N, C-alpha and C positions, 0 to 999 in steps of 0.2 A: 503494499499500499504506499502511497506518496505520503512523505512526511511534510506536514504544514510548515515546519521551521524551514526545510529546504525549498520549498517554494516559495517562501518569504524572502530568504536571501537571493533566490535566484532574480526575483523580481527588482529586489533593493538593489543588486549589484549590476543591474541593466544588462545582463550577459547576452551576447550575439556572436554567433558562429564566424563573423567577421574578425573578432578578436582573436580568433584561434590561430590566424597565420596559415592556414591550408587551402589548398585551391578547391573552390566548389563553383557549382553552375546553377542558375535559376532552373525549377522544375515544378510547373505549376505555380502555387504560392509559396511552395517550400523550397528548401535547398537541398541537393544531392552532391556525394562526393566520395572518393575512393576511402574504404575502410581502413584505417592504420592498424586493426585488431588481426585482421588476417590476409591473406593474397588474392583478393578478387580478380576474376577478369574483367569486370566493367564497376562501375560506380554503383553501389548497393547503399551506402549510408546516407539515410534522410534526416536533415535537421527540420524540425517542426516546432509550432508555438500554438498548436491546437488548444493546449491547456492553460494558455496566458503567459508561459516563458517557454523559453526554447529548450528543447530537450533532442537527444540523438538516439536513432535506431538503425541498425544495419539489418536489412531482410535477409541476407544470407546466414550469417553467423549469429543472429539474434542478441549482439551486445546493444544495451540502451542504457538510457540514464540521462540525467540533466547534464549543462555544461560544465559544472562543477567536477562531477563525476569524470567526464571524458577528459579534462585536464590532469585529473588525479591519475587515471589510469595510463594516458598517452605520455604524461611529462614527468610524474613523481611515482612511477610504480614501483621503485625500491625503496621507498619510504612507508612507515608504516601509515594506517589508515588515518589517524588524528593528525598527523604531520603532514600528511600528503594533502589532507583537507585544508588545512590553514595555507600551505603553500599555494593551493589554487585560489584561495581568495584573495591571495596576495598577489596572484596573477592576473585576477580580473580589476585590481585596483581598489581593493574594500579599504576603506578609511579606518576601518573598526578591525581589530583583531580579536575580537570576542570569539570564544569557542562556540559552535552551534549549541551546545548546551545552556549557554547563556542567553541565547536568543530565543529560546521555547516559548519564553512568555508573550512574546511580541505578536499581535495578533496579524495577519497577512493582508486584513483588508483596510488597515489604520489609514494608509495612504494610497488606497485604492479607489479609483474613480468608479461609480455607480452605487455606493452605498451598500446597505444592508441587503438589498434584493440581489446584488452583484455577488456578494459574499455567499448567500444561501445557494445561488444558482452555481458557481463555482465548486463547491463543496458537494453538491448533487452530480455533477460533470466527474469529480475525481472518483466520488463513490462507484457509480457505475463504470466508470473506466477501469477501476479495480475489481468488480464485480465480473467484468468482461472475460477476465482470464479463467474463472472458474464454470463459467456457463458452457455446457455441451449445446443446447439448443441454439444459442446466438452463433457458435461455431459452425453447426450444421446448417443456419441460415445464409450467413455469409459464405460459407463454401459453395451454397446452391446458387450464389450470384457471383462466384468467381473470385470471392473476397477471403483473405484470411485474417486473423485476430490481431497480426502484427501491422498489418497493411490498414485495417480498420481504426487503428489506435493512432496512426498518424493524424487523423482527422478528429479524434476526441471521441469517437464512437464508444459506447459503453452499453450496459445491460442493466435494466431494471427488471426484477422480478415480479414486480406488482404487491410486494410485501412492504408495506409502509415502516412498520416497527424497527428494523435492523438500520435503515437509515437514520432514524430518530436516535437511536443509540449511538452512531457514528458523529451525528452532529453534536451530540452532548459533550464530546470530548473535545469539540472546538468552541464550546461555550453558546451554542445556537441553541434554543429551546424551540419546543413543539409549535408555539402558537405563531412564532416567526416562520417556520416552515409552511404552515398551513396559511400563512398570509402571503407569501411570495411564490411558492408552488400550489396554487390554490386547485389546481386539478390532480393533485398527485393522488390523493386518496380516492378520488372518485374512479380511477382506473386500477382495476385489480389484476389486468393484463400482463403479462411478461411482453416487454417491449425493446428493441434496439434503441437507444438514446443519442440524439444528435444534436450538438450545442451550436446554437445560432449566434454570432457575433455580429457587431456593427462594425463601421469602419475603423473605430479606434481600437478594436480587439476586445471589447467589453462584450460578454454575454448578455443578450436580452432576453431569449426564449432557450427552451430546452424541449426538443420535439421528441415523441415516441412512435417508432413504425412498428406495427403489429408483425409478428413472425409467421402468422397463419397464411396460407397461399393465398386465398381469396376474403380478406376479412372486409366486415360490414363497414368497419371504420380505420382505414388504413393508418391515417396518421392524426395524432392528437399534439396539442400543445400543453406540457405539463405547468406551464407559467403564463399566465393571461398577459398580453403585452401587444405592441404593434403586429401586424401582420403584413406591412407594406415595406418593409426593410429586405431587400433580395438576400437570401441564402449566400454566403461566402463572398460578402461584401468584403473590398480591400480599399485602402485610402487613395490608391493611385491606378486608376483603371481606365484607360483611354477607350478602349474598344471591347467593351463587356458582349457577352455572348449569352443570351438569356434561354433557359431552358425550363422546365416544369420541375422535374422531380430531383429528389436530394442525391440519390445515387447517380443521376447522369452528370450531376455538379463533380462529385466526388471520384468517380471514375475519369473523368474528363482531366481533372488536377492530377489524379495518380498517373495518368499518359503524359503529363508534361504540357497540357494544353492550359494556359493561364487565362485569368478572366473570365471564368464560366461561373454565372450566378444563376440561382433558382428563384422562381417567384412562390416556391413552395405550395403547388397547386392552386394558387390564389389567381384571381383573373388579372391581367397585366394592366397596371392604370398608369396616371400621370404620377401618382405619389413614388411610384418605383423609379420613374425617370427623373425626376427631382432629385432624389436620393443618389442614383447612379450619376447624374451630370455633378452634383456637388462632389463626387468623387474624381472628377476628371473626364468623364465619358464625353467623346467627340463624335461617335458613332455608337450604333448598336445593332446587334445581330439577333434575330428571334429565330429559335429552334424550334419546331411544332412537330408533334405525330400526327401524321396523315389520317384525317376521320373520313366517315363514309360519306357524309354530307360536305362535298367539294363547294358549294356555292355558299353555303355558311362560313366556311374557314375562309374563302377568300374575302368575304365581306370583315371578317374579323382580323385579317391581315393587313386590309385597308384602314380599319380603326388603329391599329398600331402604327402605321405608316403616319397617319395624319397627327397623332399624339407625337412622334419623333419630330415631323416637319414643323410642328407648333413651337417646339424648342430647340430649333436650329440643330438639330442631330441627324446626321445622315443614318441610313437605314437598309438593311438587309433581311430578308427573309428565307429561311430554309427548311423545306418540307422533306422530313424522313421518308423512308421506303416505308409501305404500309406495314402496320404490325411490330414496326421496330421502334424502340426508343434510343437515345442516344448512348446510353450505358451498353446495350445489346451492339449497337452499329461499331463503337469502338472496339469492344471485345472481339467482334467478328471479322472487320477489315482493317483496324489499327488506327493508331492517331494520324498518321501521315494521309490516309485517304481521306479524313474528316478535314484536315488542314487545308489539303488541295480543294477540296469541295467549297470550303470556306474563301479561298483566295480566288476560287472562279466565278465565285455568284457574285452577279452585278449588283450595284447599288440600286436600289428600289426608287422610282418615283410614281406618281398616280399612273402616268402613261406607260411606263413601262411594266408596272405590276399589272394593270390589265392585260398587256400583250402576253406576258410570260402566263398568266393563267390560262388565257385562251390557248395559245400554244400548247400548254399542258394537258387542257380539256380535250383538244383535238386528238393528240396522241392517245389519250386515256379512252377517248371514245372508238378509236380504231382499235386498240387493244383489246377491250372488251367484245367489239365485234367479231374480230378473229378468233378470240377464246372459244366462241360459241360454235358448235359443229352444225352443219346442215340439218341432222336430223334432230337437233334438240331445241324445244320450244324455248323463245326468249323469256317469256314470262312464266307464270304460274300455271300450272296445268289444272284441268276439270276433268271428273271422271263423270258425272252425271250429264254434263254437256260436252263431251268429247268432241265433236264437230265442230262447235262454237268455239272450243279451245283451239282446235286446229286452225281455223279461219282467222282467228286473232292471234296466232302464232303465240298463245299463252296470254294470261291476264297481265298487261303491262301498265307502267303508271301513267295515268292520264286522268281526265273528270268526265264522268259517264254518268248520262241521266237516265233514269228507268221509268217509263209510265205505262199505263194499261189501260184497257177497255173490256172488262169492268176494272174500275180502280183497285179494287182488293188484290189483284194478281200481281201486281208490282210488288207488293208485301210478300206475298208468299215466293215469288221468285228470288227476292232478296235473301229470305232466310234460308231458301234451299242454297243459294249460291254460297252464303257464308258457310254454311256446314259440309259443303262440296269442296271449298278451298281448303278449310281446316284439316279435313279428312284426307286429302290428296298431296297436300305440302306439308312435310312434318316439321319444315323449318319456318314455315310462315305463321305469323300472329294476325288475327282479325280482330278488329274492334266494330262491334255492330251495335249502333246507337238506333233506338225506336223512339220517335217523338210522338207517337200515338197511343202505345199501349205500355203498361205497365211490365217490370222486367219478368214477373212470375209468370204472366203468359207467355213471354217468349221461351223460359223454362221449358213448360208444358209443350209449346209447338216444337221444340228442337227433340224432346222424348218421343213425341208424335211420329217425326218424321225417322227416326232412328228404329222405332217399334213396329211401324206400319199401323199403329192404331189411330182412332180418332182422338182429337183434343179432349173431347168429353170423357173418353174411357180412362186415359190415363191420370184422371185427378181423382180416383177412387180404386180402393183396390177390388180386385176380380176375384170370382169365384174359382176361376181358372188359374191353378198354381203355375204352370209353364207362361201364362200371359204376365203374372207377378214377376216372376223372374226375367223375362224379357225387359219389363221395365227396369228392374234393379241394374242390370247389365248396361242399359242405357244411360242409367242415372251416373252409374261409375265412369261412363265413358264421357260423360258431360263434365263430371268432377276432375278427370284426368285432363281434359283440354284446359281447364282453367287452373288447374295445379301447375300444369307444365307451361303457363304463360304463354298459353296459344290462343285463348279466347278471351274476350272481355264484352261485357254488356252492360252499356250504360241506359240509364233512364233520363227522361227529360228533368228538368230542373230550372226554379226560378232564377236562379243565379248562373244559368248555362250560358255563358257569353263566349263571343267567337275569340276575343284575345286569351282568355282563359285558356279555352279548349286547343288553341293554336300552341299555347306554352307548354301543356299537358303532352300533348302528341309529339312535340319536338323532344321533350325528356325521355319520353317511350321508345322513340326512334332511335337515341342513343342506345339503349338496351336491346331493343328489337329490331335490326335494321331491315328486316322483311316484314314489312308491314302494310295491311290493307285496312280501309276505312270504309265503312258501308253506314250510310243514315238514310233511315227510313221515315217519310213524312215529314219532307224538308219544307213543305207550304205552313208548317208550325214551327221552324226554328226561329228561337227569339234572339235576337240582334241588337245590341244597344250602341255598337260604335259605327264608325263612318255615317255621322248623322248629315253629312252634307249631301247625301245622296237621298233624295226626298224620296222616291218611289221605292215601298218595302220590299217589292220582290226584286227589283234591281239590286237593293241592297243586301239582300240574301245571297243574291247569286254571286255578287262580288267578294262577299266573306268567304265563300266555299271555293271560289277560284284563288283567292290569296293562300287558303290552307294548303291547295294542291300545289301553287307555285312554290311555296315555302318548302313543303316537304317532299315535293317530287315521288309520289307513291300512288297506288291505284286508289280512286275516289269513288264510290258508287254512290248517286242520289236517288232516291224514290219518292216521287211525290205526284201532285194531280197536274194533269196535262190536257188541256181542251183542244180539239182538233175541230177546224171548221170542214176541211175536205178529208174525209175517210182516208183516201188514198196517200196522203202526204202528210210529213210530220212537220208540223209548224213551228216556226223560230218564236219562242217567247222569252222574256226575262228570265225565266230559270233556266234555260237550257242553251242560251247564246253563246255561253262561253265552253260548252263541255265539248270533248274530242269527238264522241260519239254518243247517240242517241239510241237506247234499247226500248223497244215496244213490244210489248204482248197483247196481242187481240184474240178474242173468242169469236170465232165465224162457223156458224154450222154445226156446233157441237164439237169443233176443233180448234186447238189453242195454235198461235203461230208466233214465233220469237223472230224480229226483224232488227237488224244492228246496222243504222247508217254511220258512216264515218264521214266527218266534216273535213279532216285532213285529206283523206283520198277523193271525198265530194263523189262517194257512190255507195250503193248497198254492198256489204261485206258479208252478210249472212241473213239466210233466211231459213227458216226450219219448222218443223212440226215438234210442239211438246206434249209430253203424256202428263196429265194430271192425275195422281191417285185420288178418289173422291172421298176415302177414310182418312188418310193420313196428310194429304195435300202435298206428297212428295211429287216433285218435278224432274222429268228427264226427258232427254230427244230421245223421238221414235226411232 
């Protein structure tokens, strides 16, 4: 364990590797040199200040300690320990020749900036730093990410078991009471989960927060902060950083620094904002580079980069943006391709302006569009397949993103078609999630309709127990299947609500799209949708149509709308405010005891499908003839 008096002396004497008189080079925010204690083939000794004062560690022979111990071992190895330590103090120009024992009563935080909070956080980091040596779970976690304990402790990473009491006892030795810990580490007792700890320092080197990263593979809460404090201080801040590289994650920053790439800072998974920029500019930033993981929603990401570009331009900072390969973060990229690859990528990326960014996004979109097209073989449908409507699926080349209006004569047939379509999509496409919104009926009616379709019984029969045990068993199996769809996050059924507004719905759908990239929205009863925004559009029908068009444009997913549609001429589909922006119109018509489904494409300006539909009179199950 680190001794508090040695920590104090190291800070008091202002030790620095440059005083050692050995050749070293800058490596990230650390220094690297040849190890004098063995014969390495390459530089392996790191000098680092992650605990607030300089220490050394050789990643090959394991030699480590503070700079006083380095001088003792390197220059005064022939003397006994007490004499060697006094000679080392003298080497660093100590004005006092007090023995270490005389300085034990001197608190390490007396002349330290940051006050009591900084003192408590420093003790917590030291405690976790020591505990890291003893934790196998931390060792296994770091190994799974390509790290060793020795590498992690170059950056002050530690381990907190979630047990509060041992740390309280540790602090008592330094005169820190329990209420002081609870005051400054106010989230410590709230989390009983074991985590890797990561100290965050400001540009002056003072700890302002300690973060905890879960050791689980897919945690519900990956990161927490043990101490409440500002979240707008970029992680790994340095006092002189003219060209900071901004990433999202902690390990992205640490791996880059370990690879010798200077100036990489993290937003700690917070939204990048002007406050971050102000702090970076105060540390000398002249340009910034934002490194982002590629998301599925390219359009939204392009808008996000444009907003970052405007922020940088407003503060007269040059700007670059780098999108990493899909599915990769900077940590993984550096381990797979090395630091030189990323440095070349950084140097070859042109500076962004509003014009050049639009052009580069367009070029990238064209290339991605071509790659996606060439990836799909001729015998594979582009969109989602259908089983009950296989001929329709073939004519459409699968259900693809678009805004589609479904109407019928009589009106009730469109609702029956949409519930059949939702069930067909969920059963046929195991990776797909369907959100079905019925604005006319309560949700329990939709449950009964789905059970009816799955069992082949009428909706009246499935509402009560049958005298036939076989029928009851069929309803049980159908109910289990419906529960399975919901548990697997593949089907959601929403009801109408007084506060059901388009902005709220759009935000909810955006969040769901992040979790489920394969998403289809079906809304039945569009003539009853409540819309409270876009008040500048006076016509209520046009306003509703515009809102749903906004949803489709924002999400780029298949959106089916069912509603009332009046036709003056039976042979033609009339263009009214509901469907003027849809890409295709679906119409179901009953003629002479037969049902016909017609699909007219506005993009192609022609009819692309016309088929006969069978309707089971009992269960209302629809399928092609």
